C-alpha positions as CSV (number, residue, x, y, z in Angstrom):
1,M,-33.5,-44.3,41.6
2,A,-35.7,-43.4,44.3
3,D,-37.8,-40.4,44.2
4,D,-36.3,-37.9,46.8
5,N,-39.7,-36.3,47.4
6,S,-41.1,-39.5,48.6
7,T,-38.3,-40.1,50.7
8,D,-38.4,-36.8,52.4
9,S,-42.2,-37.4,53.1
10,A,-41.7,-40.8,54.6
11,V,-39.3,-39.1,57.0
12,F,-41.7,-36.8,58.3
13,K,-44.8,-38.8,58.0
14,D,-45.2,-39.5,61.6
15,A,-43.5,-36.0,62.8
16,K,-45.3,-33.9,65.3
17,I,-45.3,-30.1,64.9
18,L,-44.0,-28.4,67.6
19,N,-45.2,-24.6,68.3
20,I,-42.7,-22.1,69.0
21,S,-43.0,-22.2,72.9
22,E,-42.3,-26.0,72.4
23,V,-39.3,-25.2,70.4
24,N,-38.0,-22.7,73.3
25,L,-38.5,-25.6,75.9
26,V,-36.4,-28.0,73.6
27,F,-33.6,-25.1,73.1
28,E,-33.5,-24.4,77.1
29,K,-33.1,-28.4,77.8
30,Y,-30.5,-28.7,75.1
31,L,-28.6,-25.6,76.3
32,E,-28.9,-27.1,80.1
33,H,-27.7,-30.4,78.9
34,M,-24.9,-29.1,77.1
35,R,-23.6,-26.8,79.9
36,Q,-23.9,-29.6,82.5
37,R,-21.4,-31.5,80.2
38,D,-19.1,-28.5,79.4
39,P,-19.9,-25.2,81.8
40,E,-18.1,-23.3,79.3
41,Y,-20.1,-24.4,76.3
42,Q,-21.0,-21.7,73.9
43,T,-23.6,-21.9,71.1
44,N,-23.0,-21.0,67.7
45,A,-24.2,-17.9,65.9
46,L,-27.2,-19.6,64.2
47,M,-28.0,-21.4,67.3
48,E,-28.1,-18.3,69.4
49,K,-30.3,-16.4,66.9
50,S,-32.6,-19.4,66.8
51,M,-32.9,-19.4,70.6
52,E,-33.4,-15.6,70.7
53,Y,-36.3,-16.1,68.2
54,A,-38.1,-18.9,70.2
55,K,-37.6,-17.1,73.3
56,H,-39.0,-13.9,72.2
57,F,-42.2,-15.4,70.2
58,C,-42.8,-18.1,72.8
59,T,-46.3,-17.7,74.6
60,S,-45.6,-19.9,77.5
61,R,-42.7,-21.4,79.2
62,N,-44.8,-23.8,81.3
63,K,-44.7,-27.2,80.0
64,D,-48.0,-28.3,81.6
65,A,-49.7,-25.3,80.1
66,L,-48.4,-26.1,76.8
67,Q,-49.6,-29.8,77.1
68,K,-53.0,-28.5,78.2
69,M,-53.3,-26.2,75.0
70,R,-52.1,-29.3,72.7
71,E,-54.9,-31.5,74.6
72,L,-57.6,-29.1,74.2
73,L,-57.1,-28.4,70.4
74,A,-56.8,-32.3,70.1
75,Q,-60.1,-32.8,71.8
76,H,-61.8,-30.5,69.1
77,H,-60.1,-32.6,66.3
78,F,-57.4,-30.0,65.0
79,T,-54.8,-31.4,62.9
80,E,-51.2,-31.2,63.7
81,Q,-50.8,-28.2,61.2
82,E,-54.0,-26.3,62.6
83,L,-52.7,-27.0,66.1
84,G,-49.2,-25.3,65.4
85,L,-50.9,-22.4,63.5
86,M,-53.4,-21.8,66.4
87,T,-50.8,-21.8,69.1
88,N,-48.3,-19.9,67.2
89,L,-50.4,-17.2,65.6
90,Q,-52.7,-16.9,68.7
91,P,-55.5,-15.1,66.7
92,M,-58.1,-13.1,68.9
93,T,-61.4,-13.4,67.0
94,P,-62.9,-16.2,64.9
95,D,-62.5,-14.0,61.8
96,E,-59.0,-14.1,62.3
97,V,-59.0,-17.8,62.8
98,F,-61.0,-18.5,59.5
99,K,-58.7,-16.0,57.5
100,L,-55.4,-17.2,59.1
101,I,-56.4,-21.0,59.3
102,P,-58.8,-21.6,56.2
103,S,-59.0,-25.3,56.9
104,L,-60.9,-24.6,60.0
105,D,-63.6,-23.1,57.9
106,D,-64.7,-25.7,55.6
107,R,-67.2,-24.1,53.6
108,P,-64.9,-21.3,51.7
109,F,-66.6,-22.2,48.3
110,L,-69.9,-21.1,49.6
111,A,-68.8,-17.5,49.8
112,V,-67.4,-17.8,46.3
113,I,-70.0,-19.6,44.6
114,P,-73.2,-19.2,46.6
115,I,-75.4,-20.5,43.7
116,L,-73.5,-23.8,43.6
117,A,-74.5,-24.3,47.4
118,M,-78.1,-23.5,46.6
119,N,-78.4,-25.8,43.6
120,F,-76.8,-28.7,45.5
121,H,-78.5,-28.1,48.8
122,V,-75.2,-27.9,50.4
123,Q,-75.3,-27.5,54.2
124,D,-73.8,-24.2,55.3
125,E,-72.2,-25.9,58.3
126,S,-68.7,-25.5,59.2
127,R,-66.6,-27.7,61.5
128,F,-66.8,-24.9,63.9
129,S,-69.1,-22.2,64.3
130,G,-67.9,-18.6,65.4
131,N,-68.9,-19.3,68.8
132,D,-67.0,-22.6,68.9
133,I,-63.8,-20.8,67.9
134,Q,-64.6,-18.0,70.5
135,R,-64.8,-20.5,73.2
136,I,-61.5,-22.3,72.0
137,I,-59.8,-18.7,71.8
138,A,-60.8,-17.9,75.3
139,E,-59.9,-21.4,76.6
140,L,-56.3,-21.1,74.9
141,A,-55.8,-17.8,76.5
142,Q,-55.9,-19.3,80.0
143,Y,-52.7,-21.0,79.2
144,S,-50.8,-18.2,77.5
145,E,-48.4,-16.0,79.2
146,V,-48.7,-13.3,76.9
147,K,-51.8,-11.1,77.2
């Protein structure tokens, strides 16, 4: 008997993470398509609530802006998960970024065990400095419709 967890992992292996604004665009296209086929099409309650949520929390309805946000974060080697978190949460400061997305601060053990860093001569360098993150936040804000 195959392991269900390995099957689930294989299904999502190459999946892209969508941010809530991209989900909103998918919902809008879906609804448009369904209403072209049947002008009286009505969504079910679950779909309606999901669409309301996506519409309420989306940060941009501009497909080009969303693509530019994705490209910007990809240029900085953000993982899919980091990209989704960064675009959905829209942190305002480097401190928020490092607290909400710990993988972007790859030296968390230095704060917990500083003696270890001293003894092993660990470089106190992260993937991103606070200034790097602040520049990325500023660039992302250019594409957001939420101010």
